C-alpha positions in Angstrom: -17.8 -11.4 -8.7 -17.9 -11.7 -4.9 -15.3 -11.3 -2.1 -14.6 -15.0 -1.8 -13.5 -15.1 -5.4 -11.2 -12.2 -5.1 -9.7 -13.1 -1.8 -9.1 -16.8 -2.4 -9.8 -19.9 -0.3 -6.8 -19.5 1.9 -7.7 -16.0 3.2 -8.9 -16.1 6.8 -12.0 -14.1 7.6 -12.4 -13.5 11.2 -13.5 -11.0 13.8 -10.4 -8.8 13.2 -11.2 -8.1 9.6 -14.9 -9.1 9.1 -16.1 -5.4 8.9 -13.0 -4.1 7.0 -13.0 -6.4 3.9 -16.4 -5.8 2.8 -15.6 -2.0 2.9 -12.5 -2.3 0.9 -14.4 -4.4 -1.5 -17.0 -1.7 -1.8 -14.3 0.8 -2.4 -12.7 -1.0 -5.3 -15.9 -2.5 -7.0 -18.9 -0.4 -6.0 -17.7 3.0 -5.1 -20.0 3.1 -2.0 -19.6 2.3 1.6 -17.7 4.3 4.3 -14.5 4.9 2.3 -14.2 7.9 -0.1 -13.5 6.4 -3.6 -11.6 9.6 -4.6 -8.8 9.0 -2.1 -6.4 6.2 -1.8 -6.1 3.6 1.2 -3.7 4.0 4.0 -3.7 0.5 5.6 -2.3 0.3 9.1 -1.8 -2.7 11.2 0.5 -4.8 13.3 3.2 -7.0 11.6 1.6 -10.1 10.1 -2.2 -9.1 10.4 -2.9 -9.5 6.6 -2.5 -5.9 5.3 -0.2 -6.9 2.4 -2.1 -10.1 1.6 -5.4 -8.3 1.5 -4.2 -5.5 -0.6 -2.3 -8.0 -2.9 -5.4 -10.1 -3.6 -7.3 -6.9 -4.6 -4.4 -5.8 -6.9 -4.1 -9.1 -8.7 -7.8 -9.2 -9.1 -8.2 -5.8 -10.5 -5.1 -6.1 -12.7 -6.3 -9.7 -14.1 -9.7 -8.2 -14.9 -8.1 -5.0 -16.1 -10.7 -3.1 -14.1 -10.6 0.6 -13.5 -8.6 1.5 -10.2 -6.0 -1.3 -11.0 -2.7 -1.0 -9.2 0.6 -2.4 -8.8 2.3 -2.9 -5.3 5.9 -2.0 -4.7 7.9 -2.5 -1.6 9.4 0.7 -0.4 12.9 -0.9 0.0 12.8 -1.8 -3.8 11.9 1.9 -4.5 15.0 3.0 -2.4 17.3 0.4 -4.1 16.2 1.8 -7.4 17.3 5.2 -6.3 20.6 4.1 -5.2 21.2 2.2 -8.4 20.1 4.7 -10.7 19.4 8.0 -9.1 16.3 10.0 -9.8 15.8 8.3 -13.2 15.3 4.9 -11.0 12.4 6.2 -9.1 10.8 8.1 -12.0 8.4 5.3 -12.5 7.0 5.5 -9.1 6.7 9.3 -9.0 5.2 9.7 -12.5 4.3 5.8 -12.9 3.5 6.1 -16.8 1.6 3.4 -18.4 3.4 1.1 -21.0 1.9 3.4 -23.6 3.5 6.4 -21.8 0.2 8.1 -21.4 -0.9 8.8 -18.1 0.0 7.4 -14.4 -1.7 4.6 -12.9 -2.7 4.0 -9.2 0.0 2.6 -7.1 0.5 1.0 -3.8 3.7 1.1 -1.7 4.1 -1.7 0.9 6.1 -1.6 4.4 6.2 2.1 4.4 8.5 3.2 7.3 10.8 0.1 7.0 13.0 1.9 4.4 16.3 4.0 5.5 15.6 7.4 6.3 17.8 8.9 3.7 20.1 7.3 1.1 22.9 8.6 -1.2 23.6 8.2 -5.1 26.5 10.2 -6.1 26.6 12.7 -3.4 22.7 13.2 -3.5 21.3 12.4 -0.1 17.5 11.9 -0.4 14.6 10.6 1.8 13.4 8.5 -1.1 9.8 7.7 -0.2 9.2 11.3 1.0 10.1 12.8 -2.4 8.0 9.9 -4.1 5.0 10.6 -2.1 5.3 14.4 -2.6 5.2 13.7 -6.3 2.3 11.2 -5.9 0.4 14.0 -4.1 0.9 16.3 -7.2 -0.9 13.4 -9.2 -3.9 13.5 -6.7 -6.9 13.2 -7.2 -6.5 12.1 -10.8 -4.4 9.1 -9.7 -4.4 7.4 -6.3 -1.8 6.1 -4.1 -2.2 3.5 -1.5 0.0 2.6 1.4 0.8 -0.3 3.7 2.5 0.3 7.1 2.9 -1.0 10.5 3.1 2.7 11.7 0.3 4.3 13.3 -0.5 7.8 12.6 1.7 9.3 15.5 4.5 7.1 14.2 4.2 8.5 10.8 4.4 12.0 12.1 7.6 11.1 14.0 9.1 9.3 10.8 8.1 11.9 8.0 7.6 15.6 7.9 4.4 17.2 9.3 4.1 18.7 5.9 3.9 15.3 4.3 1.5 13.6 6.8 -0.8 16.6 6.5 -1.1 15.7 2.8 -2.0 12.2 3.9 -5.1 13.4 5.3 -6.3 14.8 2.1 -5.0 11.7 0.0 -6.0 8.6 2.0 -9.0 6.9 3.7 -6.9 5.9 6.9 -8.1 2.1 7.6 -6.9 0.4 10.8 -6.6 -3.8 10.4 -6.6 -5.0 13.8 -5.3 -8.4 14.7 -2.2 -10.3 15.7 0.4 -11.9 13.5 -1.3 -14.5 11.4 2.2 -16.0 10.2 3.1 -16.8 13.9 -0.4 -18.5 14.3 0.1 -20.5 11.0 3.6 -21.4 12.1 2.3 -22.9 15.5 -0.3 -24.9 13.3 2.1 -26.3 11.0 4.6 -26.9 13.9 1.7 -29.1 15.6 1.0 -31.0 12.3 4.5 -31.8 11.9 4.9 -33.5 15.2 
């Protein structure tokens, strides 16, 4: 297996991600490099720079191959909606994340951290859903890893979430900054030119 096989032919490698992609590849498949394989990945970058696509490609490949370290990606707004509909029962799958056999929790990735509402209610219970989920995931660390994808930098994370939680991030995650501009905007301009 090689990076191109995992990322697919539509993934654009450029000066922004050329150094980061091999490090993430090494993290998932070789266990060496600059990233600590015992910790999850906190992937930070601007809107549209390719964070979710990158992690989704690795997730899809690991799941398809049933490789160690496989993980599923869940959007934080879906997690929050599951709490609104079903209360704490609705978010247990993210907090404990048991396998289909009910044995041990799996690694997991939360996308768009910071886009969820600060708190929501379910039958009078007001809760900061992602904070609760991430505290629970911390209790699983280091046996199971959590990965996060966000547009918020570390200072913005401190403003959005409690200092207590962000302090745990330092222990739980390799912080990876993915530079670059909005690739969707670039792709839209290319498609717009082709349509003329």
